[in-house]
C-alpha positions in Angstrom: 59.6 85.9 68.2 58.8 82.3 69.0 61.8 80.1 69.8 61.3 76.4 69.8 63.6 73.4 70.2 64.4 71.8 66.9 66.8 69.0 68.0 67.2 67.1 71.2 69.9 64.4 71.7 70.3 62.3 74.9 73.9 62.0 76.1 75.5 59.9 78.9 75.1 60.9 82.6 71.6 62.4 82.0 72.9 65.2 79.8 70.7 66.5 77.0 71.9 68.4 74.0 69.2 70.8 72.8 69.2 73.1 69.8 66.7 75.9 69.3 65.3 77.5 66.2 67.3 80.7 66.8 70.7 78.9 67.0 71.0 78.7 70.8 72.3 75.2 71.6 74.3 73.2 74.1 74.3 70.5 76.7 72.1 70.7 79.8 72.8 68.4 82.8 69.4 67.2 84.0 70.6 65.4 87.1 69.1 68.2 89.2 65.6 67.1 88.1 66.1 63.6 89.2 65.7 64.6 92.9 62.0 65.4 92.2 59.8 62.4 92.2 58.0 63.6 89.0 61.2 62.9 87.0 62.2 59.7 88.8 61.5 57.6 85.7 64.3 59.4 83.9 66.9 57.7 86.1 66.3 54.7 83.9 68.6 55.0 80.9 66.1 53.1 78.7 63.5 55.8 79.3 65.9 58.8 79.2 67.2 58.0 75.7 63.7 58.0 74.2 63.4 61.8 74.4 61.5 63.7 71.8 60.0 67.2 71.0 56.2 67.2 71.3 54.6 68.3 68.0 52.0 70.5 69.7 53.6 72.1 72.7 57.2 71.8 71.5 58.2 70.8 75.0 60.9 68.1 75.7 59.1 64.9 76.4 59.4 61.2 77.2 56.9 58.4 76.4 55.9 58.0 80.1 54.2 61.4 80.2 57.2 63.2 81.6 58.0 66.6 80.1 60.1 69.6 80.6 59.1 73.1 79.6 60.9 74.3 76.5 61.2 77.9 77.8 62.8 76.8 81.1 65.4 74.8 79.3 66.0 77.6 76.8 66.6 80.2 79.6 68.9 77.8 81.5 70.9 77.1 78.3 71.2 80.9 77.6 72.6 81.3 81.2 75.0 78.4 80.7 76.3 79.8 77.4 76.6 83.3 78.9 78.7 82.1 81.8 80.9 80.2 79.4 81.4 83.2 77.2 82.2 85.4 80.2 84.5 82.6 81.6 82.6 82.6 84.9 82.7 79.7 87.2 79.3 79.9 88.9 80.2 77.1 91.2 82.4 79.6 93.1 79.8 82.4 93.4 
C-alpha cells in the first residue's frame, strides 16, 4: 500500500502539519533539521511557509530545491503518535 502526503500546512516555530492518505496526521517539529546546512534556508519564515507536496515524488518541498523524504516524515509521525497514545515522554528515556 502506497502512503502519500495529501496535505501539508506550515505552522509557527518551524512546525509542519502533515496528513497522509491513510489518515495518519499530526504536527512535526522540524527544528532538528535546521542544524544541517542543507536546510538552512528554512530558517527564513518567508521560505518555510511556501511548503508544498511535489506532484511526482510526493516529497515535502520548498521552492529553493529543498525537500524532505515523505517516508521519513511518515515514520517519524507514526512514532510521535504512538508515544502520545501510550502516554510516553520520550524526553525522559
